[in-house]
LUMTORDREN-463455 format. One line per field, with one value per residue (C-alpha): residue number from 1; x negated, y, z. Coordinates in steps of 0.001 Angstrom, whole numbers, plus 500000, padded with zeros to 6 digits. Layout:
BEGIN
i	(NUM,...)
x	(X,...)
y	(Y,...)
z	(Z,...)
//
This chain:
BEGIN
i	(1,2,3,4,5,6,7,8,9,10,11,12,13,14,15,16,17,18,19,20,21,22,23,24,25,26,27,28,29,30,31,32,33,34,35,36,37,38,39,40,41,42,43,44,45,46,47,48,49,50,51,52,53,54,55,56,57,58,59,60,61,62,63,64,65,66,67,68,69,70,71,72,73,74,75,76,77,78,79,80,81,82,83,84,85,86,87,88,89,90,91,92,93,94,95,96,97,98,99,100,101,102,103,104,105,106,107,108,109,110,111,112,113,114,115,116,117,118,119,120,121,122,123,124,125,126,127,128,129,130,131,132,133,134,135,136,137,138,139,140,141,142,143,144,145,146,147,148,149,150,151,152,153,154,155,156,157,158,159,160,161,162,163,164,165,166,167,168,169,170,171,172,173,174,175,176,177,178,179,180,181,182,183,184,185,186,187,188,189,190,191,192,193,194,195,196,197,198,199,200,201,202,203,204,205,206,207,208,209,210,211,212,213,214,215)
x	(785408,784181,783517,780785,777063,775315,772122,768607,768645,772110,771565,772362,774684,776622,779498,777864,777634,774554,775348,771912,771913,769461,767723,764852,764969,768558,771136,773937,774669,775061,777382,775352,777082,775426,775794,776251,772935,771759,770185,771603,771660,769987,770387,766576,764386,766866,767896,766215,766772,767924,770059,769039,766704,767222,768758,766049,763541,766404,766258,762379,762046,764221,763221,759866,760364,762466,759796,756932,758816,760974,758939,760647,763585,763871,766188,768309,770302,772731,775393,778771,781022,780313,781504,783703,782990,785125,784887,786766,788128,788995,790122,791743,792426,796343,796183,793286,792572,790241,789736,788101,786591,783845,780289,779349,782187,780921,782340,784812,785850,786709,788590,790468,791949,793096,795284,792829,792312,795298,795457,793995,791204,787251,786523,782962,781615,782408,780520,779026,778055,776653,775738,776755,774114,775201,773505,775016,777387,779334,780639,783431,783066,779809,781823,784546,783188,779583,780015,777465,777500,773954,775408,778124,776575,777171,779053,777895,780029,780698,780589,782679,783809,785009,786845,786683,789368,789238,786564,786853,788816,789291,791830,791286,793849,794042,792262,790274,789798,790597,792735,793382,792324,788895,787149,783793,780682,777347,779376,779077,779748,782577,780295,779847,783860,783938,781407,783805,786937,784980,784499,786454,788716,788356,791570,789339,788615,784795,784584,787411,788007,789887,788586,791540,793005,795549,799258)
y	(646994,646798,650059,650280,650480,647737,648018,647344,644882,642820,639029,637618,634766,631784,633827,637029,638922,640310,642951,643156,646193,644980,647919,648359,645938,644461,646564,644280,643819,640590,639445,636589,635138,633389,629346,627453,626160,629701,630321,632340,631437,634165,632995,633858,632804,629929,629428,632153,631471,634281,633260,633804,637370,640948,642795,645127,641741,640402,643612,643636,640362,640218,643206,642653,639124,640723,643103,640553,637654,639629,641717,645423,644858,646371,645449,647420,645140,646050,644113,643384,641963,640689,636915,637078,635094,633928,634685,634222,636692,635149,636152,639389,640440,641732,638788,636232,634350,632950,636287,636284,639508,641128,640388,643913,643448,644494,643851,646673,645441,642274,643741,645965,643350,641426,644139,645554,644526,643827,646485,643781,643233,644862,647874,647829,644266,642810,640097,639013,635443,633253,629630,629919,631989,635875,637928,641912,643205,645800,649082,650662,653638,654375,654943,656210,658813,659419,658294,655790,652667,651445,647951,647804,644692,643438,639482,636643,633759,632111,634597,634706,638178,637640,640037,639801,640548,644039,645181,647696,650703,654252,656461,660295,663075,666743,669095,667154,666912,663433,662967,658881,655148,654166,651091,651692,649884,651698,654696,655184,659232,661414,663058,660333,660023,663235,662895,660126,662488,664549,667365,669809,672275,675895,675868,673198,674123,672939,672839,670574,666653,664074,660692,657882,654737,654827,655068)
z	(420216,416568,416238,418872,418141,418601,421196,419234,422223,421047,421266,418142,417877,416271,414542,413856,411120,409327,406591,404596,401168,398796,397062,394362,390908,392938,394334,396248,399647,401381,403971,405951,408685,411423,411486,414405,414134,414698,410935,408415,404628,402353,398567,397235,400433,402272,405912,408254,412116,414117,416884,419999,419052,419657,416453,416356,415614,413132,411392,411099,410503,407391,405876,406019,403976,401830,400947,401058,398704,396546,393821,394151,396448,399818,402424,404864,407855,410008,412296,410767,412409,416085,417682,420521,423790,426797,430069,433112,435469,438730,442390,443021,439426,438511,435586,436251,433894,430551,427654,424448,424573,422259,422700,423392,426139,429614,433158,433380,429493,431429,434068,431781,429823,433170,433974,436820,440726,442904,446082,448386,445942,446299,444157,445839,445323,441763,440978,437718,438162,435197,435370,438781,440032,441231,438708,439412,441797,440283,442305,440792,442685,441270,437593,439033,441518,440204,436545,436792,434529,435542,436852,434254,432850,429327,429788,428114,426755,429709,432659,435480,436897,440439,442103,446067,448618,449560,452687,455621,454231,456066,455838,454548,455099,454658,453201,450593,447214,446996,449790,449630,451374,450514,450568,452745,452380,453253,454248,458607,458952,458615,456437,454001,454253,453357,450275,449187,449140,446849,449969,451445,449989,450068,452385,454954,458397,458655,462544,463387,462184,463754,463545,464806,464123,460664,461477)
//
């Protein structure tokens, strides 16, 4: 994920790298690494505290400070390499364990690193826990069927992604665009299931459908 654009609300932390291009009476580029104390050492300005701040605020602060304190010099600040974080992927993942991933990673990035979800795992109730508190539940159907990434939360150091066992399932077969076995959550009617399966094909007889036990 090293080529992913860094969002303006990215929270800067230790081991992140800031690239500072100076121009005007000076023309050079500085690469500043955020130390464990949360500061960068700017040669002419001394230590600057940046950890825990949004990148947009860090950029504005450094650029303003350079303009004020270095005569005839202006700065353009961008993110260099971002730090790595360690997260846990547990439950019914194919390869549960601890993973070191980019600090720009999301829940789906961690699931991909862990090999995805076992057939007995839920795709609709994936939990993100942070310091023992449930902060987000991801429904992969929103992403895979509807293209909605709203709940694909960014991860932080020490986060836990937990995949619980699969919930209730229903088999959809026949003249449907996506016949398959579906995990149901809020769906309560045949029409809801047909919508999950992508709707009826042109060959389907919309006036007839059978509902019964699998097998």
